[in-house]
Structure formats: C-alpha cells, structure tokens
VEXVEX-778916 format. One line per field, with one value per residue: residue number from 1; chain; x, y, z of N, C-alpha, C, O in turn. Coordinates in steps of 0.05 Angstrom, whole numbers, plus 5000, padded with zeros to 4 digits. Layout:
REM VEXVEX-778916
num: NUM:...
cadena: A:...
n.X: X:...
n.Y: Y:...
n.Z: Z:...
ca.X: X:...
ca.Y: Y:...
ca.Z: Z:...
c.X: X:...
c.Y: Y:...
c.Z: Z:...
o.X: X:...
o.Y: Y:...
o.Z: Z:...
***
This chain:
REM VEXVEX-778916
num: 1:2:3:4:5:6:7:8:9:10:11:12:13:14:15:16:17:18:19:20:21:22:23:24:25:26:27:28:29:30:31:32:33:34:35:36:37:38:39:40:41:42:43:44:45:46:47:48:49:50:51:52:53:54:55:56:57:58:59:60:61:62:63:64:65:66:67:68:69:70:71:72:73:74:75
cadena: A:A:A:A:A:A:A:A:A:A:A:A:A:A:A:A:A:A:A:A:A:A:A:A:A:A:A:A:A:A:A:A:A:A:A:A:A:A:A:A:A:A:A:A:A:A:A:A:A:A:A:A:A:A:A:A:A:A:A:A:A:A:A:A:A:A:A:A:A:A:A:A:A:A:A
n.X: 8495:8532:8560:8573:8607:8602:8637:8631:8657:8634:8580:8513:8496:8541:8560:8545:8513:8509:8477:8501:8498:8533:8597:8598:8634:8685:8683:8629:8602:8616:8596:8541:8527:8534:8585:8633:8696:8735:8792:8792:8808:8805:8798:8806:8787:8791:8771:8795:8845:8883:8875:8902:8874:8839:8796:8763:8763:8728:8685:8698:8664:8643:8676:8702:8694:8724:8718:8754:8776:8833:8866:8863:8841:8864:8832
n.Y: 3965:4008:4073:4108:4151:4163:4190:4207:4222:4209:4210:4238:4250:4269:4268:4222:4199:4139:4084:4021:3949:3915:3884:3894:3896:3936:3926:3908:3954:3991:3963:3959:4013:4020:4037:4049:4028:4029:4058:4092:4120:4096:4121:4116:4144:4147:4178:4224:4207:4177:4110:4045:3994:3936:3914:3873:3880:3894:3949:4005:4035:4101:4112:4148:4145:4157:4167:4180:4204:4171:4203:4273:4316:4378:4441
n.Z: 3632:3589:3577:3517:3471:3404:3352:3288:3228:3180:3184:3187:3237:3274:3328:3372:3427:3464:3497:3513:3516:3569:3555:3500:3440:3406:3351:3346:3362:3321:3276:3288:3284:3231:3211:3164:3162:3125:3098:3140:3205:3270:3333:3403:3465:3534:3592:3571:3555:3504:3484:3472:3431:3409:3356:3375:3429:3491:3497:3538:3593:3585:3543:3486:3421:3361:3292:3235:3170:3138:3108:3101:3054:3030:3016
ca.X: 8496:8555:8555:8594:8602:8613:8640:8636:8657:8619:8552:8499:8495:8569:8565:8523:8516:8494:8480:8504:8500:8560:8611:8598:8661:8687:8673:8600:8593:8619:8578:8514:8524:8540:8609:8652:8723:8754:8806:8786:8823:8788:8813:8790:8797:8777:8779:8811:8870:8882:8881:8906:8851:8834:8767:8749:8763:8703:8684:8698:8644:8653:8694:8696:8705:8725:8724:8762:8790:8862:8878:8844:8851:8859:8814
ca.Y: 3983:4027:4098:4112:4172:4157:4214:4195:4243:4200:4210:4263:4254:4265:4263:4205:4186:4114:4064:3995:3927:3907:3865:3902:3901:3958:3917:3908:3982:4002:3949:3968:4040:4020:4053:4037:4036:4028:4083:4109:4115:4095:4129:4113:4158:4142:4199:4243:4195:4159:4083:4025:3976:3918:3915:3853:3887:3905:3978:4014:4055:4129:4114:4166:4131:4176:4156:4201:4194:4168:4227:4295:4332:4407:4454
ca.Z: 3609:3588:3561:3498:3452:3378:3336:3262:3207:3157:3191:3191:3266:3280:3356:3380:3454:3464:3519:3501:3535:3577:3538:3472:3430:3388:3325:3347:3363:3294:3258:3296:3274:3202:3206:3145:3171:3102:3095:3163:3229:3294:3357:3428:3488:3559:3610:3556:3547:3481:3493:3451:3432:3386:3350:3390:3458:3501:3500:3566:3600:3582:3520:3465:3397:3339:3265:3217:3146:3140:3096:3097:3031:3034:2996
c.X: 8521:8547:8579:8587:8616:8613:8649:8634:8642:8589:8540:8496:8524:8575:8542:8529:8498:8498:8481:8505:8529:8571:8608:8626:8661:8677:8642:8589:8594:8600:8549:8507:8530:8563:8627:8680:8744:8766:8800:8804:8803:8806:8795:8803:8779:8788:8799:8838:8866:8890:8885:8883:8853:8804:8751:8750:8735:8705:8682:8676:8657:8672:8683:8710:8702:8733:8729:8776:8820:8876:8856:8856:8844:8842:8830
c.Y: 4001:4051:4103:4136:4164:4182:4203:4216:4235:4203:4237:4270:4249:4257:4248:4192:4162:4100:4037:3973:3923:3886:3870:3907:3926:3951:3917:3937:3995:3989:3957:3995:4043:4038:4037:4047:4034:4055:4103:4102:4116:4101:4126:4128:4151:4162:4218:4232:4175:4131:4065:4005:3958:3918:3895:3857:3897:3935:3985:4035:4083:4133:4134:4155:4150:4163:4179:4189:4191:4193:4249:4313:4361:4418:4465
c.Z: 3612:3571:3543:3480:3426:3361:3308:3241:3182:3160:3192:3220:3277:3309:3368:3407:3455:3490:3506:3523:3544:3558:3508:3463:3411:3360:3324:3347:3335:3274:3263:3284:3244:3195:3187:3153:3149:3098:3117:3187:3253:3318:3381:3450:3512:3579:3597:3547:3524:3491:3469:3454:3407:3381:3366:3421:3466:3505:3530:3570:3598:3559:3499:3440:3373:3313:3246:3192:3151:3130:3093:3076:3036:3011:2973
o.X: 8528:8531:8602:8563:8640:8592:8671:8613:8637:8574:8553:8495:8530:8593:8521:8547:8474:8518:8464:8511:8548:8555:8615:8641:8640:8664:8631:8569:8575:8588:8534:8485:8531:8562:8636:8686:8768:8751:8801:8814:8787:8826:8771:8828:8754:8812:8818:8852:8848:8911:8872:8873:8867:8789:8727:8741:8721:8726:8667:8670:8679:8683:8659:8735:8680:8753:8712:8786:8832:8896:8834:8878:8822:8838:8818
o.Y: 4009:4048:4102:4140:4158:4194:4193:4227:4252:4199:4257:4294:4227:4242:4260:4176:4163:4103:4031:3979:3927:3871:3853:3921:3935:3967:3926:3942:4007:4003:3962:4001:4065:4053:4015:4070:4038:4075:4127:4079:4135:4088:4133:4127:4149:4164:4228:4245:4158:4128:4069:3999:3964:3921:3898:3841:3908:3945:3973:4051:4087:4154:4137:4155:4159:4148:4195:4167:4206:4202:4243:4324:4368:4405:4476
o.Z: 3634:3553:3552:3475:3426:3356:3305:3236:3165:3142:3196:3228:3287:3314:3373:3409:3447:3504:3489:3546:3528:3546:3492:3477:3403:3347:3304:3334:3326:3257:3244:3276:3234:3175:3194:3151:3154:3093:3113:3188:3255:3322:3380:3454:3509:3584:3610:3532:3525:3505:3448:3476:3388:3400:3370:3436:3449:3516:3545:3552:3608:3555:3495:3438:3367:3313:3241:3194:3167:3141:3083:3079:3044:2990:2954
***
C-alpha cells in the first residue's frame, strides 16, 4: 500500500489522504476520485519537489497530487 494526498479544488473534501494499492497509476487515482481534469492542471510533488509525470505512471508513496484550474479568474 502507498500513501497519497489528493488536493482537489473541485471537491468539497479538498485535502484527502488515501492509501492505495501498489502499482496504482495517476490516471486510476484521478478516475477513482472522480476528478474531472478538463481545463485543470495536475501537479505532483514528492518530498516537496515538483516531479514530471505521465498519467499512466505509477503513483509514488508519499506523493502530493494537486488539481487546480488552468485559469483562475479574479473577483
């Protein structure tokens, strides 16, 4: 099992800590949590450092996955 934090600005539960099976991909993580990535940016950090990833890569233990809008409109 791996530990992951999903921070999703689209969700009522913005900061969600989860345990996932080993070999879970980022695509599976987002799909399982019903995250709509249309017009959204997905950022992954491991140990505080931003990492490059592909949606079909396996999620690393301790990853912090953040989903935010591509554009944030001011008030």
